[in-house]
C-alpha positions, 0 to 999 in steps of 0.5 A: 550524509544519507542519500534518499530517492523518492518515487511517488506518483502524486507530484505534490506529495513527492515534492512535499516529502522531498522538501521535508527530508531535505530539511534534515541535516543528515539527509539528502534527496538525490532524485525523484520519480512519479513512475516505477520505470524511471525509479528503477533506472534512476536507483540503479544509476544513482545507488542511493542509500535509501529508496522510498517507494509508493506501491501503486505507480504507473509502469511498475509498482513499488513492490515490483521495483523492490523485487527487481532491485533484489535481483540485480543486487543493488545495495539500496535499502527500500521503504515502502509507502502505502495507503492501505494495510492490505495483507497481500501487499504486505506479503509481497513486501516481505517476499521482496525483503524490503527494509521498511513498510509505512503508511502514508498517513503516519507522522512525518517524523516516523518516516525520518526515524525509519530511514535512520533505523533501516540505515542502522540495519533494522526492519521497520513496519508501521505499528498500525499495519502490524496490528491489522495485517499480522493479527491473523484476523480471518476474512469474515466474508463468504465468496458470494459476499466478496463477489457482491462487494466487488460489484458494489465497488464498481458502482453497480446498484442492487438491481444491476447486481441481481441481474449479473449474479442471477439472484433476486433483488431481495436476496442481494439486499440480504447479502448486503445487510450481512456485509454491513454487519460483518464489516461493522459498517453503516454504509456500502462505501464504509463497508468497501473501505473496510474490506479494502483496508483489510485485504478482504477483497484481494484475489 
């Protein structure tokens, strides 16, 4: 029987995943948490076979928990779950020597298969993540475009951005047009989502 620990800050998703995995005859969920601090303490105490960790959690991120587990030489294998295929997150996960890195919107059977694979000694990365993160695609945005996108993400309108970066509104609109073109987007929200998913706003 493979023992599983789940750490996901969204309570409903945590419960759903635990229920799903417990349906497998060879898997047993031995604990759950909604924050990284509790997860680290529990994993060190319970020493489960596999820990499934969300990246963005209160107190400690899943990546921080994974790094700490390496430092204290815990044998638990780690599978990271994430919403976005961000290059910076992926690089941190590799540095933390995680055993799996999956996207949350993947099929449920992929998670079950990943657990079996890491227990067999394999490292599992979501195919979608490998394509987007390891493709070597360069960030098409200039530093100024990145700056403007960050202000867009904060909800600032064109006038406010122009005042903040000391440019005319027309110039800011030109930058936004270039951003939409480079990201292949039809709206500012779509452009922000595309840039975030590709890690183009990571600093």
